[in-house]
C-alpha positions in Angstrom: -268.6 146.2 38.0 -266.8 144.0 35.5 -269.1 141.2 35.2 -271.2 139.3 32.8 -271.8 136.2 31.1 -269.0 134.5 29.6 -268.9 130.4 28.2 -266.3 128.0 29.7 -265.0 125.2 28.7 -264.9 122.3 31.0 -261.8 120.0 31.5 -263.9 117.7 33.5 -265.3 114.9 32.4 -265.6 112.4 29.2 -266.4 115.2 26.9 -265.5 118.9 27.2 -268.5 121.0 26.8 -269.2 125.1 27.0 -270.9 126.2 30.4 -272.4 129.4 30.7 -271.1 131.2 33.7 -271.4 134.4 35.0 -268.3 136.0 35.9 -267.7 138.8 38.6 -264.4 140.5 39.3 -263.2 140.9 43.3 -261.1 144.1 43.1 -260.4 143.3 46.8 -258.7 139.9 46.0 -257.7 140.4 42.5 -259.8 137.7 42.0 -262.5 136.6 38.9 -265.3 135.0 40.7 -267.8 132.6 38.6 -271.2 131.5 39.4 -273.9 129.4 37.2 -276.4 132.4 37.3 -275.9 136.1 39.0 -278.6 134.9 41.1 -276.7 132.2 43.1 -274.8 133.2 46.3 -271.9 130.8 46.2 -269.3 131.1 43.6 -268.0 127.8 41.6 -264.7 128.9 42.0 -262.2 131.5 41.1 -259.6 132.6 38.6 -256.0 135.0 40.3 -255.7 137.7 37.8 -252.6 139.0 39.9 -250.5 136.2 38.7 -251.9 135.5 35.4 -251.1 136.2 31.8 -254.0 136.5 29.0 -253.7 135.1 25.1 -256.0 134.8 22.3 -255.9 133.1 19.2 -257.5 133.2 16.0 -257.6 129.6 15.5 -259.7 128.8 18.1 -262.8 130.6 17.0 -263.9 133.9 17.3 -264.4 135.0 21.0 -262.3 132.6 22.3 -259.3 133.6 25.2 -257.3 132.2 27.6 -256.4 133.2 31.2 -253.4 131.2 32.5 -252.5 131.2 36.2 -250.0 128.6 37.7 -251.6 126.0 38.0 -254.3 125.9 35.7 -255.4 127.5 32.2 -259.0 128.7 31.7 -260.2 128.5 28.3 -263.7 131.6 28.0 -265.9 132.6 25.1 -267.5 135.8 25.0 -270.7 136.1 22.4 -268.7 138.2 20.1 -265.1 139.7 19.3 -265.8 142.8 20.5 -267.0 141.6 24.2 -264.1 139.8 24.0 -261.8 142.2 23.6 -263.2 144.5 26.8 -262.8 141.8 28.9 -259.1 141.0 27.9 -258.4 145.0 27.9 -259.8 145.5 31.4 -258.8 142.2 33.3 -255.0 144.1 32.2 -256.0 146.9 33.1 -257.3 145.7 37.1 -254.1 143.6 37.1 -251.4 146.4 36.9 -253.6 148.5 39.1 -253.6 145.4 41.8 -250.0 145.0 41.6 -248.7 148.3 41.6 -250.7 148.8 45.2 -249.8 145.8 46.7 -246.8 146.7 49.4 -243.9 144.7 48.4 -242.7 144.1 51.8 -243.3 144.1 55.7 -241.0 146.6 57.5 -240.2 147.1 61.4 -242.9 150.0 63.2 -239.9 152.3 62.9 -240.0 152.6 59.5 -243.5 151.7 58.3 -244.4 155.5 58.4 -241.7 156.6 56.3 -241.9 153.7 53.8 -245.7 154.2 53.4 -245.6 157.6 51.9 -242.5 156.8 50.0 -245.0 153.9 48.5 -247.8 156.0 47.7 -245.9 158.5 46.2 -244.4 155.6 43.8 -247.6 154.4 43.3 -248.9 157.5 42.3 -246.3 158.2 39.7 -246.5 154.6 38.3 -250.4 154.6 37.8 -249.6 158.3 35.9 -246.7 156.8 34.0 -249.4 153.7 33.4 -251.7 156.2 31.9 -249.5 158.6 29.7 -247.7 155.0 28.3 -251.5 153.3 28.1 -251.8 156.5 25.9 -249.2 156.6 23.8 -248.7 153.6 23.0 -250.4 152.5 19.4 -250.6 148.6 20.6 -254.7 148.2 20.9 -257.3 151.3 20.7 -259.4 151.6 23.6 -262.5 149.3 23.2 -266.2 150.6 23.8 -267.7 148.8 26.6 -270.3 146.5 25.0 -273.4 147.8 27.3 -275.7 145.0 26.3 -273.5 141.8 27.5 -271.3 143.7 30.6 -272.1 145.0 33.7 -274.5 144.7 35.8 -277.1 145.5 33.6 -276.2 142.1 32.0 -277.2 140.3 35.3 -281.0 141.1 35.4 -281.5 139.7 31.8 -282.2 136.1 31.8 -279.2 133.7 31.1 -278.3 132.1 28.3 -279.7 129.2 27.3 -278.2 126.2 26.8 -279.2 122.8 25.1 -280.5 120.6 27.8 -280.9 122.1 31.3 -278.1 119.5 32.8 -275.5 120.7 30.5 -275.2 123.9 32.6 -274.9 122.4 36.1 -271.1 121.8 37.8 -271.2 118.3 38.8 -267.6 119.3 40.3 -269.2 121.7 43.1 -272.7 119.6 44.0 -272.6 121.1 47.3 -272.8 125.1 46.0 -274.6 124.0 43.3 -277.4 122.7 45.7 -277.0 125.7 48.4 -277.5 128.3 45.5 -280.6 126.0 44.1 -282.0 126.2 47.8 -281.3 130.0 48.1 -283.2 130.3 44.8 -286.3 128.3 45.3 -286.6 129.7 49.5 -285.1 133.0 49.0 -288.1 135.9 49.6 -288.5 139.8 48.6 -286.4 140.6 52.0 -283.8 138.4 52.0 -283.5 139.2 47.9 -283.3 142.7 49.2 -281.1 142.3 52.4 -279.4 139.4 51.9 -279.0 138.7 48.6 -275.7 138.1 46.8 -272.8 140.8 45.8 -274.6 142.3 42.9 -277.8 145.3 43.5 -279.9 146.4 41.4 -281.4 149.2 42.4 -279.6 151.9 40.7 -281.7 150.8 38.0 -284.6 151.8 39.5 -286.4 154.7 38.1 -285.4 158.2 40.6 -287.4 161.4 40.4 -285.0 164.2 39.0 -286.5 167.0 41.6 -288.2 167.4 44.7 -291.4 167.7 43.4 -291.7 164.3 41.3 -290.2 162.5 44.7 -293.5 164.4 46.4 -296.0 163.2 43.7 -294.6 159.5 44.1 -295.2 159.4 47.9 -298.7 160.8 47.3 -299.4 157.8 44.9 -299.6 155.5 47.9 -302.9 154.1 48.4 -304.8 153.9 51.0 -304.4 150.5 51.8 -301.1 150.7 51.6 -300.1 149.3 48.3 -298.2 151.4 45.3 -299.6 152.6 42.5 -299.2 150.3 39.3 -297.0 152.3 37.2 -294.2 152.8 39.9 -294.6 149.0 40.7 -294.0 147.7 36.7 -290.0 147.9 37.4 -290.2 145.6 40.5 -292.5 143.9 39.0 -290.5 143.3 35.7 -287.7 142.5 38.1 -289.5 139.6 39.6 -290.4 138.4 36.7 -286.4 137.5 35.4 -285.5 136.7 38.7 -287.0 133.3 38.5 -288.9 133.4 41.7 -292.1 131.1 41.8 -294.2 134.0 43.6 -295.6 136.1 40.5 -297.6 139.4 41.2 -301.1 138.1 39.9 -301.6 141.6 37.8 -299.7 139.8 35.4 -300.4 136.8 32.6 -299.1 133.9 33.3 -297.5 132.8 30.0 -297.1 129.4 29.2 -293.6 129.9 27.4 -290.6 131.5 29.6 -289.4 133.7 26.4 -293.6 134.5 25.7 -293.0 136.3 29.7 -289.7 138.1 28.9 -291.2 139.2 25.6 -294.2 140.6 27.4 -292.2 142.0 29.9 -290.0 143.9 27.9 -293.0 145.4 26.2 -294.2 146.8 29.2 -291.0 148.2 30.3 -290.7 150.1 26.6 -294.8 151.1 27.4 -293.4 152.7 31.2 -290.4 154.4 29.9 -292.3 156.1 27.7 -295.0 156.9 29.6 -292.3 158.3 32.8 -291.2 160.3 29.9 -294.4 161.9 29.0 -295.0 162.2 32.8 -291.6 164.5 32.7 -292.2 166.2 30.1 -296.0 167.3 31.7 -294.2 168.2 35.1 -291.7 170.6 33.4 -295.1 172.3 31.7 -296.5 172.5 34.8 -293.4 173.8 36.8 -293.1 176.8 34.5 -296.7 177.3 34.2 -296.1 177.7 38.4 -293.0 180.1 37.7 -295.2 182.1 35.8 -298.2 182.0 38.3 -296.3 182.7 41.1 -294.0 185.5 39.3 -297.9 187.3 38.5 -298.9 186.9 42.3 -296.0 188.8 43.6 -296.7 191.9 41.0 -300.5 191.9 42.8 -299.1 191.6 45.9 -296.9 194.5 45.3 -299.6 195.9 43.9 -302.2 196.1 46.7 -299.1 196.9 48.6 -298.5 200.1 47.5 -299.6 202.8 50.0 -300.1 205.4 47.0 -301.9 205.6 44.0 -298.6 207.3 42.5 -296.8 204.0 43.0 -299.8 201.8 42.0 -299.5 204.0 39.0 -295.9 203.3 38.0 -296.5 199.5 39.0 -299.3 200.1 36.1 -297.1 201.8 33.5 -294.5 199.0 34.0 -296.8 196.3 33.7 -298.3 198.4 30.2 -294.4 198.7 29.1 -293.7 195.0 29.9 -297.1 194.5 27.5 -295.9 196.5 24.5 -292.5 194.9 24.6 -293.9 191.5 24.9 -296.5 192.6 21.6 -293.3 193.5 19.9 -291.2 191.0 20.2 -294.6 188.7 19.2 -294.4 190.9 16.2 -291.1 189.9 15.7 -291.4 186.4 16.1 -294.6 186.1 13.7 -292.5 188.1 10.9 -289.9 185.4 11.2 -292.4 182.4 11.5 -293.6 183.9 7.7 -290.1 184.3 6.3 -289.8 180.2 7.7 -292.8 179.2 6.3 -291.4 181.0 2.9 -288.1 178.9 3.8 -290.0 176.1 4.2 -292.2 176.1 0.9 -288.8 176.6 -1.0 -287.6 173.7 0.2 -290.1 171.6 -0.5 -290.3 172.5 -3.7 -286.5 172.1 -4.5 -286.8 168.4 -2.5 -289.9 167.8 -5.2 -287.3 168.7 -7.8 -284.6 166.8 -6.4 -287.3 163.7 -5.9 -287.8 164.2 -10.0 -284.2 163.8 -10.7 -283.0 161.1 -8.5 -285.9 159.8 -10.0 -284.9 160.0 -13.5 -281.2 158.8 -13.0 -282.8 156.0 -11.3 -285.0 154.9 -14.8 -281.7 155.9 -16.5 -279.8 153.7 -14.6 -282.6 151.1 -14.5 -281.8 151.0 -18.6 -277.9 150.6 -18.1 -278.6 148.0 -16.5 -281.1 146.4 -18.9 -278.3 146.8 -21.9 -275.7 145.7 -19.5 -277.5 142.7 -18.9 -278.3 141.7 -22.5 -274.6 142.6 -23.5 -273.5 140.1 -20.8 -276.1 137.2 -21.8 -274.7 137.9 -25.7 -271.1 137.4 -24.6 -272.1 133.9 -22.6 -273.7 132.9 -25.7 -270.8 133.9 -28.2 -267.9 132.5 -25.3 -270.2 128.8 -25.2 -267.4 127.4 -27.8 -266.6 124.1 -26.6 -262.4 125.4 -27.6 -262.9 128.4 -25.3 -264.6 126.6 -22.4 -261.4 125.4 -21.1 -259.6 129.3 -20.9 -262.7 130.8 -19.4 -263.5 130.8 -15.8 -267.3 130.6 -14.8 -269.2 132.7 -12.6 -269.6 130.3 -9.7 -265.5 129.8 -9.9 -265.1 133.5 -9.6 -267.3 133.9 -7.4 -265.9 131.2 -4.9 -262.6 133.1 -5.0 -264.1 136.5 -4.1 -265.6 134.5 -1.4 -262.1 133.2 -0.2 -260.6 136.3 -0.5 -262.7 137.9 1.7 -262.4 135.3 4.3 -258.5 135.8 3.7 -259.2 139.1 4.5 -261.3 138.8 7.6 -258.2 136.4 8.9 -255.3 139.2 8.2 -257.8 141.4 10.3 -258.2 139.0 13.3 -254.7 138.1 13.5 -253.4 142.0 13.3 -256.1 142.1 16.3 -254.2 139.2 18.0 -251.0 140.4 17.6 -251.6 143.8 18.8 -253.2 142.6 21.9 -250.5 140.3 22.6 -247.5 143.3 21.6 -249.7 144.7 24.7 -249.5 141.6 27.0 -245.6 141.3 26.7 -245.3 144.6 26.9 -247.0 145.0 30.3 -245.8 141.6 31.6 -242.2 143.1 31.3 -243.5 145.9 32.8 -244.6 143.7 36.0 -241.6 141.7 36.1 -239.3 145.0 35.9 -241.1 145.5 39.3 -240.8 142.6 40.9 -237.4 142.5 40.0 -236.7 145.8 41.6 -238.6 144.9 44.7 -236.5 141.6 45.3 -233.4 143.8 44.7 -234.9 146.3 47.4 -235.5 143.2 50.0 -231.5 141.7 48.4 -230.7 145.1 50.1 -232.7 144.8 53.2 -231.5 141.2 53.3 -227.5 142.1 53.2 -228.0 145.3 55.3 -229.1 142.7 58.1 -226.7 140.1 57.6 -224.0 143.4 57.9 -226.0 144.0 61.2 -225.4 140.1 62.2 -221.7 139.9 61.4 -220.7 143.0 63.5 -223.0 141.7 66.3 -220.8 138.7 65.8 -217.8 140.2 65.9 -218.2 141.9 68.9 -218.9 138.9 70.7 -216.2 137.6 70.0 -214.1 140.8 70.6 -215.6 140.6 74.2 -214.8 137.0 75.0 -211.5 137.9 74.0 -211.1 141.1 76.6 -213.1 138.0 79.1 -210.0 136.0 77.9 -207.4 138.6 78.7 -208.9 139.3 82.1 -209.3 135.6 82.8 -206.4 135.4 86.1 -208.4 137.6 88.2 -211.6 135.3 87.2 -213.4 132.1 89.9 -212.2 128.9 87.7 -215.9 128.0 87.0 -216.0 131.8 85.2 -212.9 131.1 83.2 -214.3 127.3 82.2 -217.1 129.0 80.7 -215.2 131.8 78.8 -213.0 128.7 77.4 -215.8 127.1 76.3 -217.5 129.9 74.8 -214.7 130.5 72.8 -214.1 127.2 71.6 -217.6 127.2 70.6 -216.9 130.7 68.1 -214.0 129.3 66.9 -216.2 126.2 65.7 -218.8 127.9 64.1 -219.1 127.8 60.3 -218.6 130.8 58.1 -221.4 129.8 55.8 -224.4 132.2 57.7 -226.6 133.9 56.2 -229.2 133.9 53.5 -226.8 132.5 50.8 -230.0 130.0 48.9 -232.5 133.6 48.8 -229.7 135.2 46.7 -229.2 135.3 43.3 -225.8 134.4 41.7 -224.7 137.8 41.1 -225.1 139.6 44.7 -224.4 136.4 45.9 -221.1 136.6 44.8 -220.6 140.7 45.3 -222.6 140.5 48.7 -221.7 137.7 50.8 -218.2 136.2 50.6 -219.5 133.1 52.9 -217.2 130.6 51.1 -214.3 129.1 53.2 -212.1 130.4 50.6 -212.4 133.5 48.6 -212.0 134.1 44.0 -208.6 133.7 44.6 -208.6 130.5 47.2 -207.3 133.1 50.1 -208.3 131.6 53.6 -211.3 134.0 55.0 -210.4 132.7 58.1 -206.7 131.7 58.1 -205.9 128.6 60.6 -203.3 130.1 63.1 -201.7 127.6 65.5 -202.2 130.5 68.6 -205.6 130.1 70.0 -205.6 133.9 70.5 -205.1 134.8 67.1 -207.9 132.3 66.0 -210.5 134.6 67.8 -208.7 137.5 66.1 -209.0 136.1 62.4 -212.6 135.2 63.3 -213.2 138.8 64.0 -211.8 139.7 61.6 -213.3 137.9 59.1 -217.3 139.0 60.6 -216.0 142.7 60.1 -214.5 142.6 56.8 -217.5 140.9 55.8 -219.9 143.2 57.1 -218.0 146.3 55.3 -218.5 144.8 52.0 -221.8 144.0 52.5 -222.7 147.7 53.6 -220.4 149.4 51.2 -222.3 147.3 48.4 -224.8 149.3 47.6 -223.1 152.6 47.5 -219.6 152.2 46.5 -218.7 148.9 44.6 -221.8 148.4 42.5 -221.1 152.3 41.2 -217.5 151.3 40.7 -218.2 148.1 38.9 -220.7 150.0 36.6 -217.9 152.6 36.0 -215.6 149.7 35.3 -217.5 148.0 32.2 -218.5 151.5 30.9 -214.5 151.3 29.9 -213.8 150.5 26.9 -210.1 150.4 25.2 -207.8 151.2 28.2 -205.4 154.1 27.7 -203.3 156.1 30.2 -205.4 158.8 32.4 -206.1 160.3 35.3 -209.5 159.0 35.1 -207.8 155.7 34.7 -205.6 156.4 37.7 -208.3 156.9 40.2 -210.4 153.7 39.0 -207.0 151.8 39.7 -206.5 153.5 43.0 -210.3 152.9 44.3 -209.5 148.7 42.9 -209.9 147.0 40.1 -213.3 144.3 39.9 -212.0 141.1 39.6 -213.6 140.8 36.6 -211.5 143.2 35.1 -208.1 142.8 36.8 -206.4 139.7 34.5 -207.7 142.1 31.8 -206.1 145.3 33.0 -203.2 143.5 34.8 -201.9 142.4 31.3 -202.7 145.7 29.4 -200.0 147.2 32.0 -197.5 144.5 31.8 -197.8 144.8 28.3 -196.9 148.2 28.3 -193.7 147.9 29.8 -192.4 144.6 28.7 -192.0 143.7 25.4 -192.6 140.0 25.1 -190.1 138.3 23.1 -191.7 135.4 20.9 -190.5 132.1 22.1 -188.4 134.0 25.1 -189.9 131.9 27.7 -190.4 128.9 26.3 -186.7 129.1 25.3 -186.0 130.0 29.0 -187.7 126.1 30.2 -185.4 123.9 27.5 -182.5 125.4 29.1 -183.8 125.4 32.9 -184.6 121.4 31.9 -181.7 120.7 30.4 -179.3 122.6 33.0 -179.8 123.0 36.5 -179.2 126.1 38.0 -177.7 126.6 40.9 -180.7 128.6 42.4 -182.8 125.5 41.8 -182.0 123.8 45.1 -183.1 127.3 47.2 -186.6 127.3 44.6 -187.6 124.0 45.6 -187.3 124.5 49.8 -188.9 127.8 49.4 -192.2 125.9 47.1 -193.9 124.8 49.9 -193.9 128.3 52.0 -195.6 129.5 49.3 -198.5 131.4 50.3 -199.7 128.4 52.8 -203.1 130.1 53.6 -203.7 129.8 49.8 -205.9 126.5 48.7 -203.5 126.9 45.2 -200.6 126.5 47.3 -200.9 124.6 49.9 -200.4 120.9 49.6 -197.2 120.0 47.2 -199.7 118.3 44.9 -201.3 121.6 44.3 -202.1 122.6 40.9 -199.7 125.9 40.8 -197.0 124.5 42.6 -195.4 123.1 38.9 -196.7 126.4 37.4 -194.8 128.6 40.2 -191.5 126.3 40.0 -191.3 126.7 36.0 -191.6 130.3 36.8 -188.9 130.7 39.0 -186.6 128.8 37.0 -187.3 130.6 34.0 -186.8 133.6 35.5 -183.0 132.6 37.0 -182.3 132.1 33.6 -183.6 135.6 32.4 -182.0 137.4 34.8 -178.7 136.0 36.4 -177.7 138.6 38.2 -180.1 138.0 40.9 -181.0 134.6 39.5 -183.1 134.1 42.5 -183.7 136.1 45.8 -186.0 134.9 48.7 -189.6 137.0 48.7 -189.7 136.7 44.1 -191.8 132.7 45.0 -194.7 135.3 46.5 -194.5 137.9 44.1 -195.0 135.2 41.7 -197.7 133.5 43.1 -200.0 136.8 43.5 -199.5 136.9 39.8 -200.0 133.6 38.8 -203.0 133.3 41.1 -204.8 136.5 39.4 -203.4 135.9 35.7 -203.5 132.4 35.6 -201.2 132.0 32.6 -197.5 131.2 33.4 -195.4 133.5 30.8 -198.1 136.2 31.7 -197.1 135.3 35.0 -193.4 135.4 34.6 -193.4 138.8 32.4 -195.7 140.4 35.7 -192.6 138.9 37.6 -189.9 140.9 35.0 -192.2 144.2 35.3 -191.7 144.2 38.9 -188.3 143.0 39.4 -187.1 145.2 36.5 -189.1 148.2 36.0 -191.4 149.1 39.5 -188.2 148.4 41.9 -184.9 149.9 41.6 -181.9 148.2 40.8 -180.1 146.3 43.3 -183.2 145.8 45.6 -183.1 141.9 45.3 -179.4 141.5 44.8 -176.9 139.6 47.1 -176.4 142.8 49.6 -180.1 144.0 49.0 -178.7 147.4 49.7 -181.9 149.3 47.7 -184.2 147.6 50.1 -181.9 148.8 53.3 -182.0 152.1 51.6 -185.9 151.8 51.4 -185.9 151.5 55.2 -184.1 154.4 55.8 -186.4 156.6 53.7 -189.3 154.8 55.0 -188.4 155.6 58.9 -187.6 159.9 57.3 -191.2 159.9 56.2 -192.7 158.4 59.2 -191.1 161.4 61.0 -192.7 163.8 59.1 -196.1 162.5 58.4 -197.0 160.7 62.0 -194.2 162.9 64.3 -196.2 161.4 67.0 -196.0 157.5 66.7 -192.2 158.0 65.8 -191.8 159.8 68.8 -193.3 156.6 70.6 -191.1 153.9 68.6 -188.0 156.2 69.4 -188.8 156.5 73.8 -189.5 152.7 74.0 -186.5 151.9 70.7 -188.7 149.8 68.5 -187.3 149.3 65.1 -189.9 149.1 62.5 -187.9 148.3 59.8 -187.9 144.9 61.6 -191.5 144.9 60.7 -191.6 146.4 57.4 -188.6 145.3 55.4 -191.2 142.3 54.4 -193.7 145.0 53.5 -191.3 146.7 51.0 -189.9 143.1 50.1 -192.5 141.3 48.8 -195.5 144.3 48.5 -197.2 143.1 51.6 -197.9 139.4 50.4 -198.5 137.4 53.6 -199.1 140.7 55.7 -202.6 142.2 54.4 -205.6 139.9 54.0 -206.2 139.1 50.1 -209.0 142.3 49.1 -206.6 144.9 50.7 -204.0 143.3 49.1 -204.9 143.0 45.6 -206.3 146.2 45.7 -202.5 147.8 46.8 -201.3 145.3 44.0 -203.6 147.3 41.5 -201.7 150.7 42.3 -198.1 149.5 42.4 -198.0 148.2 38.8 -199.5 150.7 37.7 -197.6 153.9 39.6 -194.6 152.3 41.0 -193.2 152.2 44.3 -194.1 155.2 46.0 -197.6 152.6 46.5 -196.1 150.9 48.6 -194.7 153.8 51.1 -198.1 155.1 51.1 -199.9 152.4 52.2 -197.2 151.7 54.8 -197.6 155.2 56.3 -201.2 154.5 55.9 -201.1 151.2 57.8 -199.9 152.8 60.9 -202.0 156.4 60.7 -204.8 153.2 60.7 -203.6 151.8 64.0 -201.8 155.2 65.0 -204.3 155.0 68.1 -204.3 151.9 69.0 -200.3 151.7 69.0 -199.7 154.7 71.2 -202.2 153.5 74.0 -199.0 150.5 74.5 -196.0 151.4 76.7 -194.2 148.3 76.8 -191.6 147.2 74.1 -192.4 144.0 74.2 -196.0 144.5 73.7 -195.5 146.7 71.2 -193.5 144.1 69.3 -196.3 141.6 69.7 -199.1 144.3 68.3 -196.9 145.2 65.2 -196.3 141.3 64.1 -200.1 140.7 63.5 -201.6 144.3 63.7 -202.1 144.5 59.6 -204.2 141.6 59.6 -206.7 143.3 61.9 -207.5 146.0 59.0 -210.8 145.4 57.9 -212.5 148.5 56.4 -210.2 148.4 52.8 -211.6 151.9 51.6 -210.8 153.5 54.5 -206.8 152.9 53.9 -207.3 153.6 50.4 -208.3 157.2 51.8 -205.7 157.2 54.1 -203.2 156.3 51.4 -204.4 158.4 48.6 -205.7 161.6 50.5 -204.8 162.3 53.9 -201.1 162.2 53.3 -200.8 163.9 49.9 -198.5 165.4 49.0 -196.2 162.6 47.7 -194.2 163.8 44.5 -191.9 161.1 43.1 -189.2 163.3 43.0 -189.1 163.7 46.5 -188.4 159.9 47.1 -185.7 159.7 44.2 -183.3 162.2 46.3 -184.2 161.0 49.5 -183.4 157.5 48.2 -179.9 158.7 46.1 -178.6 160.4 49.7 -179.1 157.6 51.9 -177.8 155.3 49.7 -174.4 157.5 49.9 -174.5 157.0 53.5 -175.4 153.1 53.4 -172.6 153.0 50.6 -170.1 155.1 53.2 -171.1 153.3 55.9 -170.6 150.0 54.1 -167.2 150.8 53.0 -166.0 151.5 56.2 -167.0 148.4 58.1 -165.3 146.5 54.9 -162.5 148.5 56.1 -162.8 147.8 60.0 -163.6 144.1 59.0 -159.9 143.7 56.6 -158.1 145.4 59.4 -159.2 143.3 62.0 -158.8 139.8 59.6 -154.7 141.7 59.0 -154.9 142.1 62.6 -155.7 138.2 63.5 -153.6 136.9 60.6 -150.3 139.1 62.1 -150.8 137.6 65.9 -150.5 133.9 64.6 -152.9 131.1 65.3 
């Protein structure tokens, strides 16, 4: 038990005084309870050790230390420095054991068994780790237990005396003081033995070491039922120390309690010596009893022998034993004589050494007398007034030596304090790490629950949508109910979840619960059609659920891999990382690096283009102004004519129109430049990114007046669609669906306004690094992702309606990426170039034939006249 007397500094009242208190550690609650005396039954208060930290300061005095809790600082004082360090080390150890033994958070019934086993294993590992670390740490060596002031034995000793009787009384807890006083006055032996306080001193009673002594103790009861006096001494001593008024009559009545204590201590020592002598006597009796029993057994065997021959053999055996014992006795006698001779020699040697020591002492005494004489002579010689100023007196030297000793003591004290504080900081840090890991587990659990909640909400909204489609056959009351439920669902705020409980880092990563994402795109677009609004809501919930589920398994390892990437350089590993998606905090840096590898930034080139656009109006200026309000209408940075990025976008497009006069401006460039501005933020960087896309990544004439290369890519895509997804292409041909009506805009603006922002930016990451083949991969992956849904539609009008918005219903970006880069391999760039060349020749021939037909028609009309 961790218990003992400590002095506690009171903070109430006009004068702060030290009060003696009995402290006891409650291991069930990790509280340090304190009483006025060890015999009290009700505590005056408690200190929560689980949430406390410890400190000791040299300037506070020897043995003084502090326990800091969130609500109060307790100042305590031990009787010595050793006792103080013992208390601090023990409290540290108990705090660690309690904090790691507690279960971290409640679990549902289905997971309790599994988590209990996991927690038990983790606790065992932590305890072993703690023991190993403590053994290996060189912070503070373990302090030996001061048995005289700590433990249950200290409870049997009297409480430390105070200057006045009232000084130790707690005025803060009067009711508790009254209860304890009444209990001490009215207590009886039976109450003390059965219903006493939490301390038990029965373990300090003398117990016999074997059954014979126990039987002897039982036989010591007198006829009138009283115990023998020598067996009752410990009980009497305990009654003397407990402070009860009913003392036995055998003890003398002393005037002073201190005299009683000294008498009782003397009696305890006497009884202890008596018990030791009785134990020695019992051991000798046991040996004699064993010898008598052995002799009795031999005699019984002799008498039980049937023939004289057997008896004779027993006698011979006995004679042999006697002869053996006789020889052993002679050997022992001889050894005794040799030892006596050695003892005599040693005595003589000791006598010689004593004489030698006496001579050395006399010689030393003589030398000291000579030294004293010389010292006096030197003092007389140095007493000259001229030399007194340069002479250090003996008293000054003594004071300096005394000061040096004090400084050494202070150094030792500060070393001890530093070692303890290092240990305290180390342990508190480990406790904080444990709490942080527990908090992280709770956050992950919260994220899983939130993901499940989002999934349930999306299913609910999907059911409402199905009911809405089936409303023509419903009664009017049911149809009205479904419409009301849909209205309520559309009015839900997207900000559900446990935002306030999550940290900033995990909130931004786990809970895209804002109306806009990091780049300003609306998480739930505000469509005019109610059915589309409901689909957008379902999609936002599903995307949120997928993000929450994949955060710990996929996103966090990917983010760690990106954090470990230093200087960027082309490699297979970097290509794999970019395909998996660039985290938000690294995307701007990587995009700038990609653009700078392919575009040599001319100094002041962008500024010159801006000056040129200000001085001369470009022919495309009118078209640019018309397209600015129609750029990324679902993004808050472009949704209003007064948005902050609209002027930047205008300058970037005007500068590009002067930079590339062959293209000037083409519808679609505004969306490419807008996405570049959102990520890169800088106008000039966005301009060079647009240049890199149009002049390096896309084939020539992709954005020309005829858009010939864009048409070629649509034919190439149909070929790939027939090869990779033959069932789907046959389905389109059956219902005469021209997919280029849907996919042409995908290729022209690289899926802007077609995919949700999170998936769109992952596509752009790979597109900027690898080129246009990424567009083909993702276009095929989108159809593969929704293939089964499309095959279930058997009407051309419904297929076109589905293809108008089906890209907005893609919710799992990780699955789409795996389809694009893993399920569709191989996809060589050489094949793409060959297909483009072939279809370009065919398209140019068709256009040439069309021009010939047009020229012939014009000529024919001209010949016919008006």
